[in-house]
C-alpha positions in Angstrom: 0.2 -0.1 -0.2 1.1 3.3 -1.0 0.0 6.8 -0.2 -0.9 9.1 -3.4 -1.6 12.8 -3.0 -3.6 14.8 -5.4 -3.5 18.7 -5.4 -6.4 20.4 -6.8 -5.9 23.7 -7.8 -8.6 26.6 -7.9 -8.6 30.1 -9.4 -10.9 32.8 -8.5 -10.8 35.7 -10.8 -7.8 34.5 -12.1 -5.4 36.1 -9.8 -5.8 33.7 -6.7 -4.4 30.2 -6.6 -5.5 27.7 -3.7 -4.1 24.3 -3.7 -5.8 21.4 -1.7 -4.4 18.3 -0.8 -6.2 15.1 -1.2 -4.7 11.9 0.5 -5.7 8.3 -0.1 -4.3 5.0 -0.8 -4.1 3.7 -4.3 -4.7 0.4 -3.2 -7.7 -1.5 -1.0 -7.6 -3.1 2.2 -6.8 -0.2 5.2 -9.0 3.1 5.2 -7.0 6.3 5.3 -7.4 7.0 8.5 -5.3 3.8 9.4 -2.6 4.2 7.1 -2.2 7.6 8.9 -2.5 6.3 12.5 0.2 4.1 13.4 -1.5 3.2 16.5 -4.2 1.2 15.0 -4.1 -2.1 13.3 -6.9 -3.6 11.3 -8.1 -7.3 11.5 -10.1 -8.4 8.5 -12.0 -11.3 9.8 -13.1 -13.5 6.5 -15.7 -15.9 7.5 -17.0 -18.5 4.8 -17.6 -22.6 5.0 -15.7 -25.1 3.7 -17.8 -26.5 0.5 -20.7 -24.3 0.5 -20.8 -20.8 -1.2 -20.9 -17.6 0.9 -24.6 -17.0 1.5 -26.3 -14.8 3.8 -28.2 -16.0 6.1 -27.9 -20.2 5.0 -28.4 -22.5 7.8 -28.0 -20.4 10.8 -29.2 -17.8 13.2 -26.4 -16.0 14.5 -22.4 -16.2 14.2 -20.9 -15.6 17.4 -17.1 -13.9 17.1 -14.8 -14.4 19.8 -11.2 -13.0 19.5 -8.6 -12.8 22.0 -5.5 -11.1 21.4 -1.9 -12.0 22.9 -2.2 -8.9 25.3 -5.1 -9.6 27.0 -7.8 -8.0 24.7 -11.3 -9.7 23.8 -13.7 -8.9 21.1 -17.2 -10.1 20.6 -19.1 -10.0 18.1 -22.7 -11.2 16.5 -23.1 -11.3 13.2 -25.7 -12.7 10.9 -24.1 -13.4 7.5 -20.9 -15.1 6.4 -18.2 -12.6 4.8 -16.0 -10.2 5.6 -15.7 -7.7 8.9 -13.2 -5.6 9.7 -12.2 -5.0 13.1 -9.7 -2.0 14.5 -7.0 -3.7 16.8 -3.9 -3.0 19.2 -0.9 -3.0 17.0 1.8 -5.6 17.1 -0.7 -8.2 18.9 -1.5 -11.9 17.4 -5.0 -12.9 17.7 -6.8 -16.2 18.3 -10.4 -15.9 16.2 -13.0 -18.5 17.4 -16.4 -18.4 15.2 -19.4 -20.4 15.9 -22.7 -20.8 13.5 -26.2 -21.2 16.4 -29.2 -22.4 15.7 -31.7 -22.1 18.2 -28.2 -22.1 21.1 -26.9 -24.9 19.6 -23.7 -24.9 17.8 -24.1 -26.2 14.2 -20.5 -24.9 12.7 -17.3 -23.5 14.2 -13.7 -22.8 13.2 -10.9 -20.9 14.1 -7.5 -19.3 13.3 -4.8 -17.5 14.2 -3.2 -14.4 13.3 0.6 -13.0 13.3 1.7 -9.7 14.9 -0.1 -7.0 13.2 2.2 -3.6 12.9 0.2 -0.2 13.2 -1.2 1.0 10.0 -1.5 -2.2 8.6 -4.4 -4.6 8.0 -4.2 -8.6 8.2 -6.6 -11.0 6.5 -7.4 -13.8 8.8 -10.0 -16.3 7.1 -11.8 -18.8 9.1 -13.5 -21.5 7.9 -16.8 -23.1 9.4 -16.7 -26.6 9.4 -19.7 -29.0 10.6 -19.5 -29.3 14.4 -19.5 -33.0 16.0 
């Protein structure tokens, strides 16, 4: 990811020039805010199944997400569809991610993954494949 800048020049009555910088990222992944802020990292959680295509709401009522970091932070979330979610997390921490698909309070699919340490300002993709629960 490399920053880019674009300068717009405006002229009023032909005698005053105004330069306004626009900053952004040319490649996808992290937001502009996270690129500038080294005190935040982004964990991009990608939830899917082993054999089924990613279909919203197929076969479960909710997804329970629990993430625990190497620094002791815990993030919990409840989702209603497969797909990607982005979480701002503490930089330089590794994460253990557990996801469970629930139907009537019973786990029907589950999966977990572990991330490496995420440097500040970076985005790390973590894929979790939900397998049938034994």
